[in-house]
N, C-alpha and C positions, 0 to 999 in steps of 0.2 A: 355773753356766755351762751352755749348751745345745749340742745337736748338730743339724745340719741335713743332710739327705740329698739328693744329686742324683738326681732320678728318672730320669735318662737312663743314667748309668753306675754309680749306687749308691755313689759316693764320698761320704764323710761329712766335713762341715766341723765340726770340734770347736773350740769357742770357747776351751777350755782350752789347746789346742795352738797355735791360730792367734793367740791373744792379743787378738782383737778381736770384739766382739759382731756377729753376722751381720746383724741388721737395720740396723746403722749402715754397712754396706758400700755403696759407690756402686752405682747401678743398672746401671752398665757392667760390674760384676763378672761374671766367667764362671768356670765350673768349671775348675780347673787340669788335670783329667784329660781331659775330653771336650769342653770349650768350651761347655757348655750355659749359657744365661743364668741370671741370679740367680733369675728367676721359676720356674725348673725345680726349685728346692730346696724341701723341705718339712721340718717338724720331724721329727727322727729317732727319736722314742720308739717308733714302730711299725715300725722297720726290721727286715726279716727277717734273721735270722742263724741258722745251723744250731745254734748253741749254746743259743739260748733257746727252740727248739721251735715258734716261730710259723710259720704257713704263708702262702705267697704265693698270688696269683691263679693263677700258672702251675701250682703244685702242686695247687690245687683243680680246675683244668680237667682235669688228668691223672687225679685221683681220680674225677672225674665220668665220664670216658671209661672207666675201669676198671669202674665201676658199670654202665655200659652194655654191658659185655662185650668191650670193645676190649683186645686183648693185644699188639698190635704197631702201631708208627707208623713209616712209611717216609719217609726224607727226607735232607736235608743240613743240618748245623748252621751257624750264623753269628751274628753279633752280635745281629741282631734277633730271633732265636728261642732264644738260649742259655738263658734261664730255663725254657723248656719242655723243652729237652733235658736240663737238669739235674734237672728235676722227674721225668722218666722215669727218669733214672739212680738216683734215690733211692727209687723205687717198685718193690717186688719183683714186682708183678703185671703189669708191662707192659715191653716191650722196644723199644729204638730200633734200627731196621734201616737202617744207613747205606748209601746208594746213591751211585753215581758221578755221577748226573744226576737232576735233579728230575723229568724226564719218566718215568724209570724208576720213581721213587717213586709218581707218579700212576697209572701203569699197574699197579703192584703192588697199590695200593689198589683199583683197578677190578677186577682179577682176583679179589682176595679177596671183593669183593662179589658178583661173578658166580658164583663157585664155592660160596660159603657162604651167600649171602643176608644176610650180616651187614654191619655198618658197617665200611667200609675207611677208614683215616685216613692222609693224607700230610701232609708238613710242608715248608715252605720258608722262606727268608729273604725280606726285602723286595726290591723291584726285580727283578733278573734271575731270582732264584729263583722269584718269583711268576709271571713270564711263562713260565718253563720248564715250569710245571705244566700249561699250558693244553691241550696236545694230549691228555695222559692224562685230564684232567678232561672234555674234550669227548667222549672215548670213553665215559666213565661217563654223561654227560648224555644222549647219543644212544642208548646201550644200556640206559638206565634202571637204573643200578647205584648203590647207596647209598654215597656217598663224602663224607667231610668233609676239607676242606683247611684246616689251621691255617697261616696265613700271617703270618710275622713282619712287623712294620711299624715304621717309624721312630718315635721317641718322640712321644707326642701333642703335646707342647709344640712340636714342629717341623712338625706337619702343616700343609700349605698354604703352606709357606715355601720350596718347591723344595729341600728338604733332600737330602743325598746318598742315593741309591737310593729316593727317595720317588716313588711313583706312586699314582694314585687306584685302589686295589685294588677297591673296591666297584664302581666304574664298569667296571673291567676284567672282573670275573667275573659281574656281575649278569645280563647277557644270556642266559647259559646255566645259571644257578644257580637252584635252587628257593628258596634263602635265602642272603643275603649281608649280614653286619652287622659293624660294628666294636665290639670290646669297649673302650669308652671309659672305663669306670669299674669299679672293683673289684666293686661290688655288682651289676654286670650279668653277671659272668662265668658263673656257674652257670646262670642263667636262659637266657642266649643259647646256651650249650653244649647244654642240653636242647632248646631250640627247634630248633637246627640238626639235632640227631639226629632229632627228630620229622619235620622236612621231608625229610631224606635218606631215611628209611625209608618215608615215606608214598607217594611217587610210584612207585618210588624215583628218586633223582636226586642231583645235586651240591649241596653246601652249603659255604659259605666263612665262616670267622671270621678277620677281620683283627685282629691282636694287637699293639698298640703296646708296645714294650719296657718303657717306664716303667710302664705299667699292669700288666704281667706280674709285676713285682717288688713291687707294692704288697701290703701284708698283707691277708689275708682269712681270717676264722674261721667263715664260714657252713657249716652242714652240707650235704653233697651232697644232691641231689634223688633220691628213690627212683624208679627207672625204672618199676617196675610200677604206680606210681600216676600216671604221666604218659603212658606209651606204650600205646596201645590200637589194635589193628588186627585186626578180625574178618573172616574169610572170608565173602563175601556170595553169596547165591543169588538168581536172578531169581524173580519171583512165579510161582505155579502156572499162571496163565493164559498167561504168556509161554512157560513150559516146554511147555505143551500145544500152543501154536501152532508151536513148534519141532518137536514130535513129529509133528504133522500134516504139516508140510512134508517131513520126512524120509520119512514113510510114503508120501507121494504121489509121491516120486521113485524112479526105477528104477536109476539109476547114480550113487550118491553117492561122493564122495571125502572121506576124513578127512584134514584138513590141520592138523598140530600145530605150534605155535609155542613161543616161549620161555615164555609164560605157562602152557603145559601141561607144563613140564619135570618136574614132580613127579607127573604123571598118566599115565606111560607105560603102566601096566597097564590103565588105563581106556580109553586110546586103542585099545589092542589089543582089549579087550573090545567096544568099540563097532564097530570094524572087522570083527571076527569075526561079530558079530550081523547087521551089514548086508552082509556079504560084500563089503566095500569096500576099495579100495586105501588105504594110509596113505602120505602124503608129509609132509615136515617142512621147516621153515625151516633155514637153515644153523646157527643158534644151537641149534636143538633136535635136531641130528644126534646120534644115540646114545641119545636118550630111548626109542626103540623099537629092539629088536634087528633089524638090517637084513637078517638072513637069514629073517625071518618071511615066511610065504607071501604076505602082502599088502603087505609093506614095499617101497616103491619109491624110497627115498632122499630126497635133498634136491631141492626145487623152486627153480628160479631159474637165473641165469646160471652159477653154479658147481655146479649140480645135474645131475641125470641126464636123459637123453632120455625114459626110460620114465615118470618122474614128470610131465613135461610132456605126454606122450601121454595119460596117465590124466586129466589136467585137461581136455584138449581133447575127450575122448570122454564126459565126465561130464555129468550134468544138474543136479548139486547139489554145491557145495563147502561142507563143514562146517569153517569156519575157527575153530580153538580156540586162544586165547591168542596171537594175532598181529594186529598192526595191518594187515599185508598191504597196504601202500600201493602196491604195484606193480600198478596197475589193468590195465596192458597184458598181464599174464599171465592175465587172465580173459577167455576168449572170450565174445562176445556171446550172450545168450540163456540163460546158465547161472544158475541160482538160487543165492543165497548165504544161508547161515546163519552168523552170526558171533558168537563168544563172547569177551568180553574184560572185564577188571576195570576198564578205563578207558573211560567212555562216549564220550570224544572220539575214540577210535580205532575205534569201531564205525561203519561206514559213512563212514569218513574221506575216502576218495577215490572211492568208487563206491557205488551203491545196494545195499542188502541187503534180502532179503525178510523175514527175522526176525533181530533183534538181541537178544542176551542179555547183560546186564551183571552181572558177578560173577566169583568165583574159578573158574577153569577146572575144577579138580579137584572142587570141591564141586558145580558145575553138572552135570558128567558123572555124578557119583554119583546125581543125581536123574534125569537124562535117559536114561541107558542102560537102566534097567528099563522106561521108558515106551515106547520105540520097538519096533516089530514086527520080528521076525526076518525077513530076506529070503532068497529063494532066490538062489543064485549065478548071476549073469548071465555066462555063459561067453563070449559074444561081446564084451561090454564089457571083460572082463579080458584077453581073448586078445591084443590088440595090445600093451598095456603089458607083459604078462608075456613075450611073445615078444621084445620089445626088451630086457627085463631079462635074459633068457636069453642073448641075443647079447652083452650087456654083460658078464655073468659069464664068457663064453667069452673075451672080449677081456682081462679081468683075468687069466685063466689063461694066455693067450698071453704077456702082459706079464711075468708072474711067471717065465717061462722065457727071456725075451729078454736074452741076454748080449752084445748088440751094444755097440760102442764108437763114439762117446762114449755114456755110460750113459743109457738111456731113463729119464726121470723116473718113468714108470709102474712101472718095475721097482723103483725105490727105495720106492715106496708099498707094493708087494706084499712086498718084503723086510721092511719094517717090520711089516706085518700078520703075517707068519710068526713074528716074534720077540717081539711085544709082549705084555704081560700082559693078561688079560681085563678087569681093572679099572683100567687105566692112565688117567692124565689126560694129554691131548695138547693143548698150546697151539700154535696155528697162526698164523704171521705172514701178512702180506699180500703177494701176488705171484702169479706163474704157478703156483708150487707149491701155492697155495691151491686152485686149480681141480683139480689132480691129486689132492690129498688128498680134497676133498669129493665128487668124482665117483667115486673109485676105492678109497677105504678103506672097507671094510664093517665097521661098528661092531657088535660082539657083546659089549657090556658096557663098552667104552671110552667115555670122555666127552671130546670135543674142545671147545675154547673159542677164540674169535677176537674181534677187533675187528670187529663186524658192520656197524653203520650208519656209523661213521666210516671203517672200512676203513683203519686207520692202520698203516703200516709201523712196525716197532719194538716191537709189542705182545708178540710171542711170547716173547722171553727174560724180560722182567720178569714176565709171567704165569706162566712156569714157576717162577721163583724164589718167587713168592707161593704157588703151589700146593704146592710142596715144603715150605715153612714150615708150611702149614696141614695137609698130609697127608704127614708124613715117611715113613709106612709104605707109601705107594703109589709105583708107578713113574711118574715124570713125564718127559715127552718134549716138547721144543720142535721143531717142524718149521718151518724158516725158509729163505728165500732169502738169497743173499749180500748183497743190498741192504738188506733189513730188519734182518738180524742186525748188519751193520756199523754201523748207526745207533747202537746202544746196546751194542755188544759189550764195552765197557769194564766193564760190570756183570757179565760172566762172573766177574770177580774177587770180586764179592759172593757168588756161589755158592761160591767157594773159601773165603772168610772164614767164611761161615756153615755150611760143610760140607754143602752141598746137592747130593746126587749126582744131579743132573739130567743128561739126555743131550740135546744139541742136534744135530740133523741139519741140516746146511747144504747146500742145493742151490747149488753153485757153477757158474754159467755165465758169469760175468764181465760180466753186464749186467742191466739192468732189463727182463727179458724180457716181462713183462706190458705194459709201456709200448711195447716194440717191436711186440707183437701189436696194440695199439691203433693205432699209427702205420700199420701195414700195412692194417688194417681200414678206416681212414679215407682211404687212398690216399696217405699220406705215406711218404717213404723213411725207413729206419732212421737216426736221428740223435740224438746226445746221450744214449745209453742205455748205453754201454759204459764199463767202468772196470777198472783193474788191481786185483787182489785180493792181500792178503797170504796166506800159508799159514795158514789158520785152525786146522789141526791143530797146527802148531808154536806158534801163539799160545796154544792151550789148555795146552800143556806149559809154556811160559814163565810162565803164570799159576799153575802148580802143579797143573794138572788133567791129564786124559787126552785125547790127541788122536790121531786116525787119519785119514789122507787116502786116499780110495778112487778109483782111476782105472779099475779093472776090475770089472765087475759081479759076477764070481764070488767076489770077496773081500768083498762087502758083508755077507752073513749073518754070517760069523765076526766081522767088525768090530762089528756091532751087538751081538752077544752079549757080546763083550769089553767094550764100553762099558757095557752094562746091568749086567754083573757086576763092574765095576771098583770100585764103592763110592765113586767120586770124581766130581766134575763132569767131563763129557766132551763133546768135540765130534767128531762123525763128519762129515768134510767129503767130499762126494761130487761129483766132477766130472761134471756132467750135460750132455747135448746142448744147446747153445745155440739150436739151430734147431728143436727139437721142442717145440711149444707146445700146451697144452690149449685146446680150442675152447670158446667160451661156448655155453651151451645157450639156444636161443631158441624161443619158442612159434610153432609153425606156424599159419598162418591157416586 
């Protein structure tokens, strides 16, 4: 007598027990457990069970991810991904990090990729779990972060039949994914997992594997693929002739500006070396803030709407911008007549939205190693530097004044300076999206700290998940989330994830009872304030009810002690600061 396994729910039809041969059952027969049709059954001799030591597709996928260096998967379990969750449970080299929302899981994977340059992995069930991943995955896609989404899917036998929670996942994710495929057969699993990893790390970008439940429980005994024989990515350098053309351009200009982007995040020392040799100001993108110590003589902070006036002044007065590791699509920030040298490892981003005089394709750090020795040392152009440095001096004076401003309601700028006074030199700071983002990027002077944000997608809700991910990856570092009340409230339930995982992050919530950045946009466009205010809970009390540490600050003079208390508490903390709802940070615009 034989046994037959339901590939949907894994129930076994035992002919000895049932008393009837399975092939003789009518075609209308359905599984008594899940209702799957007779066609969903297969001979059970290969069925996985923990007592016989055979491995499943799900277990092999997880083994392959471990071989790729993945140690954490973020997500929510459910029927369509339970084989994967169980495979993580039984593997000692990887952990499952349960989140309250799939968007949190996707943001955590994105933050892991941004901070470590390694593959981040998130997981969801079919249907709503898959759709909930999209915002976090779009952040990864637009910020070019390596992320793999393992998405549970209804059993293959049901695909195309409008089954419960069935959606066309490949159609859903493909528009913004580098690679999106369905694992339809057991013998595809390892090959597709490796291909997904290759595509995720190549651009980098988002990749998606749709995983039908019945395929995940199929047996698979193939050996995992050795990554070092499949993954190859060498840093590239432009040809000598192109380097010489870049050198001639730099040598021929008198007022260059060094502009560092995300692609130069590992080349901070070389950016400084180039700037010192050219006596040139250094400005950065928001993503590259902190790559260069912002107290350096030539450092002018972030360029752009959330950046500083003095960085915009330097661009306006320059005759050459050396763009290093940035697509820099904001052509409106480049005044007419300025020459452009652009360095990027993606040829499609060189000259993407405006003409460049010399374009170098390759790794920013490796190109700078070759370029810096070739350029001639310049004499300092005092007149060129004077305007920007004067504005920077005024800016630093404003920061000093704000650091002493004890007015009520609390000045958001005071919160930033209080944070600066108390933060560790090597802290990781995750910044959510809102008016507080402008305050932070304009007014926090990085001296070793590294901030991270949702840059191109500018998605509210990023800050808390990113802080969770950072603390998991760097438990020895101080990790701080700077958030508005709007962004924090979107995913605040995952503060309990910090409690469960014992992640002593500190969340600083700017509580002004409204979406103040939207209010600012309404006023700028000539609209009255409307639809941007909301009642808030007591976020500090929320922290306590979750099992953490919470402090609510309504007087500026109490903030320093509260921050020190939170940083030293050894437990997840929320410092809720009641800030002035009418004091807004202005956008920086390039003067004509």
